[in-house]
Structure formats: C-alpha cells, structure tokens
C-alpha positions in Angstrom: -124.9 2.9 13.0 -121.8 1.0 14.4 -122.0 -2.8 14.1 -120.4 -5.2 16.5 -119.6 -8.9 16.5 -119.0 -11.3 19.3 -116.1 -13.7 19.1 -116.0 -16.7 21.4 -113.7 -19.5 22.4 -116.6 -21.9 23.3 -114.8 -24.5 25.4 -113.1 -21.9 27.5 -116.3 -19.9 27.8 -114.5 -16.6 26.9 -115.7 -14.0 24.5 -114.9 -10.5 23.3 -116.8 -7.8 21.3 -115.3 -6.2 18.2 -116.5 -3.1 16.3 -116.6 -3.5 12.5 -114.5 -1.0 10.6 -117.1 -0.2 8.0 -115.3 3.0 6.8 -112.0 1.3 6.4 -113.0 -2.2 5.0 -116.7 -1.8 3.8 -116.7 -4.8 1.5 -115.1 -7.2 4.0 -117.3 -6.0 6.8 -120.5 -6.5 4.7 -119.3 -10.0 3.5 -118.6 -11.2 7.0 -121.7 -9.6 8.5 -124.0 -11.3 5.9 -122.3 -14.7 6.5 -122.6 -14.7 10.3 -122.6 -16.9 12.3 -119.3 -18.6 11.3 -117.0 -20.8 13.3 -115.0 -23.9 13.5 -112.0 -25.5 15.2 -109.5 -23.0 16.5 -105.9 -23.1 15.6 -103.0 -21.1 17.1 -100.6 -19.5 14.6 -97.1 -21.0 14.0 -95.6 -18.1 12.1 -97.6 -15.0 12.9 -97.1 -15.3 16.7 -100.1 -14.1 18.8 -103.0 -15.2 16.6 -105.8 -17.7 16.8 -108.0 -18.4 13.8 -110.5 -20.7 12.3 -111.0 -21.6 8.6 -114.4 -21.7 7.0 -115.6 -22.3 3.4 -115.6 -19.2 1.2 -118.8 -17.3 1.7 -118.7 -14.1 -0.3 -120.2 -14.2 -3.9 -117.8 -11.5 -4.8 -114.6 -11.6 -2.7 -113.8 -8.2 -1.2 -110.2 -8.2 -2.3 -107.6 -6.4 -0.3 -108.9 -3.4 1.8 -107.3 -2.0 4.9 -104.5 -4.6 4.6 -101.6 -5.2 6.9 -98.8 -7.6 7.5 -98.1 -6.3 11.0 -101.4 -6.7 13.0 -101.7 -5.2 16.5 -103.5 -6.5 19.6 -107.2 -6.4 19.0 -107.1 -6.6 15.2 -109.7 -8.9 13.7 -108.7 -10.1 10.2 -110.0 -11.8 7.1 -107.8 -13.8 4.8 -108.9 -15.5 1.5 -106.6 -18.4 0.6 -106.9 -20.1 -2.7 -106.6 -23.9 -2.4 -103.2 -24.0 -4.1 -101.7 -21.6 -1.6 -102.0 -24.1 1.3 -99.9 -27.3 1.4 -101.5 -30.7 1.2 -100.8 -31.8 4.7 -102.1 -28.5 6.2 -105.4 -28.9 4.2 -105.8 -32.5 5.2 -105.1 -31.8 8.9 -107.8 -29.1 8.9 -110.2 -31.2 6.8 -110.4 -28.5 4.1 -108.6 -30.5 1.3 -111.6 -30.7 -0.9 -112.4 -27.0 -0.9 -111.2 -24.7 -3.7 -110.2 -22.1 -1.1 -111.0 -21.0 2.4 -111.6 -17.9 4.5 -109.3 -17.6 7.5 -111.0 -15.5 10.3 -108.4 -14.5 12.8 -107.9 -12.4 15.9 -104.6 -11.0 17.2 -104.2 -10.8 20.9 -100.6 -9.7 21.5 -97.8 -7.6 20.1 -95.0 -8.3 17.6 -96.9 -10.1 15.0 -95.5 -10.5 11.5 -97.5 -12.1 8.6 -94.5 -13.7 6.9 -94.8 -17.4 5.8 -91.7 -19.3 4.9 -93.5 -21.0 2.0 -95.1 -18.1 0.3 -93.6 -14.8 1.7 -95.7 -11.9 2.9 -99.4 -12.7 3.7 -101.4 -9.5 3.8 -104.9 -9.7 5.3 -107.8 -7.3 5.8 -108.3 -5.7 9.2 -112.1 -5.4 9.3 -112.8 -5.1 13.0 -111.1 -4.1 16.3 -111.8 -5.7 19.7 -113.4 -3.1 22.0 -114.4 -5.3 24.9 -112.8 -8.3 26.6 -109.4 -8.2 24.9 -107.5 -9.0 28.2 -109.6 -12.0 29.0 -109.5 -13.2 25.4 -105.7 -12.8 25.2 -105.3 -14.9 28.3 -107.6 -17.6 26.8 -105.7 -17.5 23.4 -102.4 -17.9 25.2 -103.9 -20.9 26.9 -104.7 -22.3 23.5 -101.0 -22.0 22.7 -99.8 -23.5 26.0 -102.5 -26.1 26.7 -103.7 -27.0 23.2 -106.6 -26.3 20.8 -108.1 -29.8 20.8 -111.9 -29.5 21.2 -111.9 -25.7 21.2 -114.0 -23.7 18.7 -113.7 -20.1 17.6 -117.2 -18.7 16.8 -118.1 -15.4 15.3 -121.7 -14.0 15.5 -123.5 -10.7 15.4 -123.5 -9.0 18.8 -126.9 -8.0 20.1 -126.5 -4.4 21.4 
C-alpha cells in the first residue's frame, strides 16, 4: 500500500501531498512515518537554492544512513538529512535554537530547478530522497518562493500522515 504525507506551510495555509518512496528509501520512510507529525520554524536555503526546510530533534533509534541519496534534488523531492552537532556552526545552531542538541534532522522540500547541495564550509551534502510531491507542487512552490521573498518569520513547516 502506498503511503502519503501532507506537508504544510501553516501561516500561508498552503499544503501539498507527497508519496513515500518505500522501495527506494525504506529505512528513511519508516523512520519518518513513525515519527510523524513533525514540524517547526521554516527556513529557506542559502546555498541549495529552491529549498525550504525545518529542523527537528533526531527521532530514529537507528539512523537510516544514506539511501537513495542525491546532491542534485529536483522539484518535488522531499529529503531527509541527519546532521551531527559538530557539522553545524555555532551561530547557525544558536539562531535556530538547536545549540543544545547532539544533532538534528533536517526535513526539506525542493520546489524548483537547479539545486546543488554544496556547502562552502563542509563540501557536498548528500541527503536521502524519501518522498516525491504528487499533489499541490505548483501552489507550494509559489508559497515557498514567497518565503524567500517576503520572509519566514512566523511560518512553520509541518509534516503529517495524509489521510487518504
């Protein structure tokens, strides 16, 4: 049975539906599914280009590791990144109020083309593609672009199981 999640920008009242890629990223899909709902303040990428994300405390007892990885996500990709505390700089962690955590999970969606996961501090940053947006990508892309243009203050990105 195909599983779906709903991803919402709550302040803007826009959501999309993504299909889990259980065959390509089974461990990541199961870890995320069991941890839902998840969410937090939304941030727009500085380096990756057309990405919005939220950071949450680590939730998997056994991290899935890399599966179905990419450094060149395409529009509609939903990704999972596991960052050890030492990988993120102090100011970034303080700014996002995650400075006391040993590591974080970055849950991200990519809404446009020409993304490249290259960070000037650490180099290539592969992540797991565990879902693909199957409904509402155009509306979500417009709202994500507005996060870039108008700002993220007060906006939340929330992931939950989608009731079919």
